[in-house]
N, C-alpha and C positions, 0 to 999 in steps of 0.2 A: 567505256570504262568509267569515265567521269560521271556519266548519268547514273550508273549503278551506285557509286559512292555517294552521290548527291541524294539518291532515293533512300539509301541506308541512313544517312545523316538526318534527312527529313523525318523518317520514321522515328528515330530516337528523339528528335526534337518534339514531335507530336506526343510521344509517350511521356516525355518529361513534363510537357504542358499538362497532360491529363493528371499526372501525379500531383503537380503543383495546385491545380484547380481543386482536386479532391481534398488535398490537405487544407486548403483555405475554407472548404465547406464543413470541415469537422469542427465540433464545439471546442471552445478555448479552455473549458474546464471539464473535468470528469470525476467520477467517484466510483468506488467499488464497494460491494457489500457481500458478506458471507453469512450463511445461516447454518447453525449446527444444532440439532436436537439432542439434548442430554436426557438419557433415560434414568432420571432420578427425581424425587419430589423436590419442589422449590425450597422447602425448609433445609434440605441437605446441601443445596447448591448455593443459596444466597450468601451464607457466611464467607464463602470463598471469593465471591465477586464483590462483596461489600467492603472487604478489607484489603488495603494496599499491601499489607504484610502477607496475606494469604495468597497473593498472586503467584508467588514462586511455586506453590504447591501444584498448580495446574498448567502453567505455561510451558511450552516447549522451548522457550528462549533461555539461554544461559543467563545467570545473574552476574553480568560483567558491568561494572560501573553503575549499578542500580542504586537508587536513593528514594526515600519517601519524604513527603512533606505534609503538613497539616495533621488533622486528627488521624488516629490509627484505623478508623473505619467510618463509613457513612459519607455524607456530603462533604466535600472539601478534601477527602483523602486522595492523595496523589502519589503515583509511583512513576518515576522516570528513569532514564538511563543516559549515560554519556560515556561512550566507549569508542576508541579509535577504530576498532574493527567493525562494529555494528552501527555506528552513527549515534545519533541522540534522538530522544523523543520523550 
């Protein structure tokens, strides 16, 4: 009986060791990317992406705690949020 328990414990110890070694071999940083093709001409899409104020027209996220900074469009235009339910970004 003791041999069976010892073998079971040894099996789980080896399994745990494999998981730990696998975890150590994984990269410390990762990134994700998504691509979506919009069936519209660039002139129709660009104004919505260029303006932080136009963001709410196409995003699926609710406008909770949203704010804008900098110019209304172009380089330096920023839209962020700070909401207790959705976090900040």
